[in-house]
Structure formats: structure tokens, C-alpha cells
C-alpha positions as a Markdown table, in Angstrom:
| # | Residue | x | y | z |
|---|---|---|---|---|
| 1 | Met | -3.3 | -18.0 | 13.9 |
| 2 | Lys | -1.1 | -15.5 | 11.7 |
| 3 | Lys | -0.8 | -18.0 | 8.8 |
| 4 | Ile | -4.3 | -18.0 | 8.8 |
| 5 | Ile | -4.8 | -14.2 | 9.3 |
| 6 | Leu | -2.7 | -14.1 | 6.0 |
| 7 | Leu | -4.1 | -16.5 | 4.3 |
| 8 | Leu | -7.5 | -15.0 | 5.0 |
| 9 | Phe | -5.9 | -11.7 | 3.4 |
| 10 | Phe | -4.8 | -13.3 | 0.7 |
| 11 | Val | -8.0 | -14.9 | -0.2 |
| 12 | Ser | -10.4 | -11.9 | 0.4 |
| 13 | Asn | -8.0 | -9.5 | -2.0 |
| 14 | Thr | -7.8 | -12.2 | -4.2 |
| 15 | Val | -11.9 | -12.4 | -4.6 |
| 16 | Leu | -12.0 | -8.7 | -5.1 |
| 17 | Phe | -9.6 | -8.5 | -7.6 |
| 18 | Ala | -11.5 | -11.8 | -9.4 |
| 19 | Gln | -14.7 | -9.3 | -9.5 |
| 20 | Tyr | -13.0 | -7.1 | -11.5 |
| 21 | Arg | -10.2 | -7.9 | -13.8 |
| 22 | Thr | -10.1 | -3.9 | -14.9 |
| 23 | Gly | -10.9 | -0.8 | -14.6 |
| 24 | Glu | -13.3 | -0.9 | -18.0 |
| 25 | Glu | -15.1 | -3.9 | -16.3 |
| 26 | Leu | -15.7 | -1.9 | -12.5 |
| 27 | Leu | -16.7 | 1.4 | -14.7 |
| 28 | Ala | -19.3 | -0.9 | -16.6 |
| 29 | Val | -21.2 | -2.0 | -13.3 |
| 30 | Met | -21.0 | 1.7 | -12.4 |
| 31 | His | -22.6 | 2.8 | -15.4 |
| 32 | Lys | -25.6 | 0.2 | -15.6 |
| 33 | Lys | -25.9 | 0.7 | -12.1 |
| 34 | Tyr | -26.3 | 4.8 | -11.8 |
| 35 | Tyr | -27.5 | 4.8 | -16.1 |
| 36 | His | -30.6 | 8.0 | -15.7 |
| 37 | Asn | -30.3 | 7.6 | -12.1 |
| 38 | Tyr | -28.0 | 10.5 | -11.3 |
| 39 | Cys | -29.9 | 13.7 | -10.9 |
| 40 | Lys | -30.0 | 15.7 | -14.4 |
| 41 | Thr | -29.6 | 19.0 | -13.6 |
| 42 | Val | -27.8 | 20.3 | -9.6 |
| 43 | Gln | -27.6 | 23.7 | -9.0 |
| 44 | Phe | -25.8 | 25.1 | -6.0 |
| 45 | Glu | -23.4 | 27.6 | -4.3 |
| 46 | Gln | -19.6 | 26.9 | -3.8 |
| 47 | Lys | -17.6 | 28.3 | -0.6 |
| 48 | Thr | -14.1 | 28.2 | -2.1 |
| 49 | Ile | -11.2 | 28.6 | 0.3 |
| 50 | Arg | -7.8 | 28.6 | -1.7 |
| 51 | Tyr | -4.2 | 27.9 | -0.1 |
| 52 | Lys | -0.7 | 28.5 | -0.3 |
| 53 | Asn | 2.2 | 26.6 | 1.4 |
| 54 | Asp | 4.6 | 28.9 | 3.5 |
| 55 | Ile | 8.0 | 27.8 | 2.5 |
| 56 | Val | 9.3 | 29.0 | 6.0 |
| 57 | Thr | 6.1 | 27.0 | 8.1 |
| 58 | Asn | 5.9 | 24.3 | 6.1 |
| 59 | Asn | 1.7 | 25.0 | 7.3 |
| 60 | Asp | -0.9 | 25.5 | 4.2 |
| 61 | Val | -2.4 | 29.5 | 4.2 |
| 62 | Val | -5.4 | 30.6 | 3.4 |
| 63 | Ile | -4.7 | 33.2 | 0.5 |
| 64 | Asp | -8.4 | 33.6 | -0.4 |
| 65 | Thr | -11.9 | 32.7 | -0.2 |
| 66 | Ala | -14.5 | 33.5 | -2.6 |
| 67 | Tyr | -18.0 | 32.2 | -3.2 |
| 68 | Trp | -18.9 | 30.9 | -6.6 |
| 69 | Tyr | -22.5 | 30.3 | -8.2 |
| 70 | Glu | -23.0 | 27.4 | -10.3 |
| 71 | Trp | -25.3 | 25.2 | -12.7 |
| 72 | Ile | -25.0 | 21.6 | -14.2 |
| 73 | Ser | -26.9 | 20.2 | -16.5 |
| 74 | Tyr | -25.5 | 16.7 | -17.6 |
| 75 | Pro | -23.9 | 15.3 | -19.3 |
| 76 | Asp | -22.3 | 18.9 | -20.8 |
| 77 | Lys | -23.2 | 21.6 | -19.4 |
| 78 | Phe | -21.3 | 23.7 | -16.6 |
| 79 | Arg | -21.5 | 27.4 | -15.5 |
| 80 | Ile | -19.7 | 28.8 | -12.8 |
| 81 | Asp | -20.4 | 32.7 | -12.1 |
| 82 | Ile | -17.2 | 33.8 | -9.5 |
| 83 | Gly | -18.0 | 36.8 | -6.8 |
| 84 | Ala | -21.7 | 37.2 | -7.4 |
| 85 | Lys | -24.4 | 35.6 | -9.1 |
| 86 | Phe | -24.4 | 36.9 | -13.3 |
| 87 | Gly | -22.0 | 39.2 | -12.5 |
| 88 | Gly | -20.6 | 38.6 | -15.8 |
| 89 | Asn | -17.4 | 36.8 | -14.5 |
| 90 | Gly | -16.3 | 33.0 | -14.4 |
| 91 | Val | -17.0 | 30.4 | -17.1 |
| 92 | Ile | -18.9 | 28.2 | -19.4 |
| 93 | Phe | -18.1 | 24.6 | -20.1 |
| 94 | Lys | -20.3 | 23.4 | -23.0 |
| 95 | Asn | -20.1 | 21.0 | -26.2 |
| 96 | Asp | -16.3 | 19.9 | -25.2 |
| 97 | Ser | -14.8 | 23.5 | -25.1 |
| 98 | Ala | -14.6 | 26.3 | -22.4 |
| 99 | Tyr | -15.8 | 30.0 | -22.6 |
| 100 | Ser | -13.5 | 32.3 | -20.1 |
| 101 | Tyr | -15.8 | 35.6 | -18.8 |
| 102 | Lys | -14.6 | 39.4 | -17.8 |
| 103 | Lys | -17.2 | 41.8 | -16.9 |
| 104 | His | -19.9 | 39.7 | -19.8 |
| 105 | Lys | -16.8 | 39.8 | -22.3 |
| 106 | Leu | -15.8 | 36.6 | -23.7 |
| 107 | Val | -12.1 | 37.2 | -23.3 |
| 108 | Lys | -10.9 | 33.2 | -23.8 |
| 109 | Thr | -12.0 | 30.2 | -25.6 |
| 110 | Arg | -10.5 | 26.6 | -25.3 |
| 111 | Ala | -10.9 | 22.9 | -25.9 |
| 112 | Asp | -11.9 | 21.5 | -22.8 |
| 113 | Lys | -13.5 | 17.7 | -22.4 |
| 114 | Asn | -13.9 | 18.9 | -18.6 |
| 115 | Asp | -12.7 | 15.2 | -17.2 |
| 116 | Leu | -14.3 | 16.8 | -13.8 |
| 117 | Leu | -17.9 | 16.6 | -15.5 |
| 118 | Leu | -17.5 | 13.8 | -17.5 |
| 119 | Leu | -17.1 | 11.7 | -13.6 |
| 120 | Leu | -19.1 | 13.4 | -11.6 |
| 121 | Gly | -22.3 | 12.8 | -13.0 |
| 122 | Gly | -22.1 | 13.2 | -17.6 |
| 123 | Met | -20.8 | 9.6 | -17.5 |
| 124 | Tyr | -24.4 | 8.1 | -16.6 |
| 125 | Phe | -26.0 | 10.4 | -19.1 |
| 126 | Arg | -23.9 | 9.0 | -22.0 |
| 127 | Glu | -23.4 | 5.7 | -23.7 |
| 128 | Phe | -20.8 | 3.6 | -22.5 |
| 129 | Asp | -18.5 | 3.6 | -25.1 |
| 130 | Asp | -18.8 | 6.9 | -25.5 |
| 131 | Val | -17.3 | 7.1 | -21.9 |
| 132 | Lys | -14.3 | 4.3 | -22.4 |
| 133 | Thr | -13.1 | 7.0 | -25.4 |
| 134 | Arg | -13.4 | 9.9 | -23.9 |
| 135 | Leu | -11.6 | 8.5 | -20.8 |
| 136 | Lys | -9.0 | 6.8 | -22.9 |
| 137 | Lys | -8.1 | 9.8 | -25.1 |
| 138 | Ser | -7.8 | 12.0 | -21.6 |
| 139 | Gly | -4.9 | 9.5 | -20.8 |
| 140 | Tyr | -6.7 | 7.0 | -18.2 |
| 141 | Asp | -5.8 | 3.2 | -18.9 |
| 142 | Leu | -8.6 | 1.6 | -18.1 |
| 143 | Gly | -7.0 | -1.7 | -18.3 |
| 144 | Lys | -5.3 | -1.4 | -15.0 |
| 145 | Ile | -7.2 | -1.4 | -11.5 |
| 146 | Lys | -5.9 | -2.5 | -8.0 |
| 147 | Ile | -7.0 | -1.7 | -4.4 |
| 148 | Tyr | -6.3 | 1.3 | -2.3 |
| 149 | Thr | -7.0 | 2.5 | 1.1 |
| 150 | Leu | -8.1 | 6.1 | 0.8 |
| 151 | Asn | -9.2 | 8.3 | 3.8 |
| 152 | Asn | -10.1 | 5.2 | 5.3 |
| 153 | Ile | -12.2 | 4.0 | 2.9 |
| 154 | Asn | -11.9 | 0.7 | 1.1 |
| 155 | Cys | -11.8 | 1.9 | -2.6 |
| 156 | Phe | -10.7 | 0.6 | -6.7 |
| 157 | Val | -7.7 | 2.5 | -8.4 |
| 158 | Ile | -8.3 | 2.7 | -12.4 |
| 159 | Gly | -5.5 | 3.9 | -13.9 |
| 160 | Ala | -1.6 | 3.7 | -14.2 |
| 161 | Glu | 0.2 | 4.4 | -11.2 |
| 162 | Gly | 1.8 | 7.9 | -11.2 |
| 163 | Ser | -0.6 | 8.9 | -14.0 |
| 164 | Tyr | -3.8 | 9.4 | -14.1 |
| 165 | Gln | -6.5 | 7.9 | -11.7 |
| 166 | Ile | -9.8 | 7.4 | -10.9 |
| 167 | Trp | -10.7 | 6.3 | -7.0 |
| 168 | Val | -14.3 | 4.6 | -6.3 |
| 169 | Asp | -16.0 | 3.9 | -3.1 |
| 170 | Lys | -15.7 | 0.0 | -3.1 |
| 171 | Lys | -19.3 | 0.3 | -0.8 |
| 172 | Asp | -21.3 | 2.1 | -3.3 |
| 173 | Leu | -19.4 | 2.3 | -6.1 |
| 174 | Lys | -19.3 | 6.5 | -6.4 |
| 175 | Ile | -16.7 | 8.1 | -7.8 |
| 176 | Ile | -14.6 | 9.3 | -4.7 |
| 177 | Gly | -11.2 | 11.1 | -6.0 |
| 178 | Leu | -9.6 | 11.3 | -9.3 |
| 179 | Lys | -6.0 | 12.3 | -10.7 |
| 180 | Thr | -5.3 | 14.4 | -13.9 |
| 181 | Lys | -3.0 | 16.6 | -15.3 |
| 182 | Leu | -3.8 | 20.6 | -14.4 |
| 183 | Thr | -0.5 | 21.5 | -17.2 |
| 184 | Glu | 2.5 | 19.5 | -18.6 |
| 185 | Thr | 4.4 | 19.8 | -15.5 |
| 186 | Asp | 1.7 | 20.0 | -12.8 |
| 187 | Trp | -0.8 | 17.3 | -11.9 |
| 188 | Leu | -3.9 | 17.6 | -10.0 |
| 189 | Glu | -5.3 | 15.3 | -7.0 |
| 190 | Ile | -9.5 | 15.9 | -6.1 |
| 191 | Arg | -10.9 | 14.4 | -3.3 |
| 192 | Phe | -14.5 | 14.1 | -2.6 |
| 193 | Asp | -14.8 | 14.3 | 1.3 |
| 194 | Ala | -18.6 | 14.4 | 2.0 |
| 195 | Phe | -21.6 | 13.9 | -0.1 |
| 196 | Gln | -25.3 | 13.7 | -0.1 |
| 197 | Lys | -27.7 | 11.0 | -1.7 |
| 198 | Ser | -29.8 | 13.0 | -4.6 |
| 199 | Cys | -32.2 | 11.5 | -6.8 |
| 200 | Lys | -30.5 | 7.2 | -7.0 |
| 201 | Gly | -27.0 | 8.2 | -6.9 |
| 202 | Phe | -24.8 | 11.3 | -4.9 |
| 203 | Asn | -23.4 | 15.0 | -4.6 |
| 204 | Glu | -20.5 | 16.2 | -3.5 |
| 205 | Thr | -20.9 | 18.5 | -0.6 |
| 206 | Lys | -17.0 | 19.1 | 0.2 |
| 207 | Val | -14.1 | 18.5 | -2.3 |
| 208 | Thr | -10.6 | 19.3 | -1.7 |
| 209 | Ala | -7.8 | 19.7 | -4.5 |
| 210 | Lys | -3.9 | 19.5 | -3.9 |
| 211 | Lys | -1.3 | 20.5 | -7.1 |
| 212 | Asn | 1.5 | 18.6 | -6.6 |
| 213 | Gly | 0.7 | 17.2 | -3.6 |
| 214 | Lys | 0.1 | 20.4 | -1.9 |
| 215 | Leu | -2.9 | 21.7 | -0.9 |
| 216 | Glu | -4.5 | 24.4 | -3.3 |
| 217 | Gln | -8.2 | 24.6 | -2.6 |
| 218 | Val | -10.9 | 23.2 | -0.6 |
| 219 | Glu | -14.4 | 23.6 | -2.1 |
| 220 | Glu | -17.8 | 23.6 | 0.0 |
| 221 | Tyr | -21.1 | 23.4 | -1.4 |
| 222 | Gln | -24.8 | 24.9 | -0.2 |
| 223 | Asn | -28.3 | 25.6 | -1.2 |
| 224 | Ile | -28.0 | 22.3 | -3.4 |
| 225 | Lys | -30.8 | 22.1 | -5.7 |
| 226 | Thr | -31.5 | 19.3 | -7.8 |
| 227 | Glu | -33.8 | 17.9 | -10.7 |
| 228 | Ile | -35.0 | 21.7 | -10.9 |
| 229 | Ile | -35.6 | 23.4 | -14.5 |
| 230 | Ile | -32.5 | 25.2 | -16.1 |
| 231 | Pro | -33.1 | 27.1 | -19.1 |
| 232 | Asp | -30.0 | 26.4 | -22.2 |
| 233 | Ser | -30.2 | 30.6 | -21.9 |
| 234 | Ile | -27.9 | 29.8 | -18.6 |
| 235 | Phe | -25.3 | 28.3 | -20.5 |
| 236 | Asn | -25.2 | 30.8 | -23.3 |
| 237 | Lys | -23.0 | 33.4 | -23.2 |
| 238 | Lys | -22.8 | 36.1 | -20.1 |
């Protein structure tokens, strides 16, 4: 009986791997499934809980709770207001750049292609070749794929071990996590813990972020509105 169970496990996993030989093949199927089916625009409020690990007790301690107000227009526009809506503090992502503001004044500009914005919806409003190019330039090895279990969910993992990764729910092919570099020395793991169905795709409602394996931030999304008109002026300077 034990041999039969092991054989069935081997066969099922072989079939699963045969379905997608590379991460690129899986992404192509996802792109075809959800192309222009995710909501084009999203507006929501975010409760942001920041944590710090206490080295004495090894417990995660809440150090700050704030509210953020956010607008997204896929594929490449994203605004975050921190603390107060239209309060002048936050960041705008637009055209592969990020603009940080404090008290309505621009304080920093940087190049930022924003992998998160791309993977959570932007990719479904771009041509697939563009998506592949962006992910490869960001460091994701699209030739690699394996099976994994994340939070009791069977998923595929695109990317090399110990490097940039994308975790995809096997059931409905939605992205449930990713691993990316925060700085030259720090890695950020983002897990999407809860979703709601929106349009013909999904919107995250809870997100957990870990820096180098330590809990960094938990986000809870509320008052989510989709397919609304967001004027371009929202993504201009604050």
C-alpha cells in the first residue's frame, strides 16, 4: 500500500510538472486567462500595522498603526496618501518612476518599475512580451518552476531558490506571494493572505510582509471600490 501511495504521489507531481515546464509557460497561461479581466481601477483604504521583533522575547511587537489611502490605475499608476487623504504626504508611482511628497512638496524622485504593481494586476494590461522583459530585468528566472505549499495552499513557485520568486495558487492561478529585494542586502517576502473576487479577477484584502524572515508589516484593505473613474490629476503632484 505504501508503495502505491508513493507511486501515485510521483505520478501526480510528474503530470503537474508536465503541464508547465517553465515559469514562463505558466505566466503565459495566467496572462491569457486574466488579460483585461482584472479591474482596471481600484480605490481603497489601508490599515497599516508595522512590527518590530523584540530580541529579548523574540516576539513581534506592534510599533505603529497608520491609515493609508490608495488609488490604482493599471498598468502603471499608483498613489498612496499616508495619514490623511490629500494630506500631502505619500508617494506616487507613475511611468516607472516614484515621487515622494512631504507636506505637498516633492522631496525625492527615483526610478521604480514597481514589481508589486506589475504582478498584482498591471501585467494583465500589458502585452506578454513586455511582462516577460520586465520580470527578467528585475531578476526573476522565468525558466525555473517547482511545486510548493504555502499556508496550506498548493502553489507553483516561479524563480530560482534563494532569489526572486513568484508564488501562484494552483487552483485559480492568482498570485499569492512574491520574494524580491528591498535593498542590496535585504530581502522582502510578501504574502497575500486574503482576497475578494472583483471583475473577473481578484483584489487582495490582507497582506503580510517579512523582511529577511522577520515580520515587518501587515496591511488590511477596506472600502474597496473598483472600476471607478480616477482622473489623471490624482496621479500628478500632490
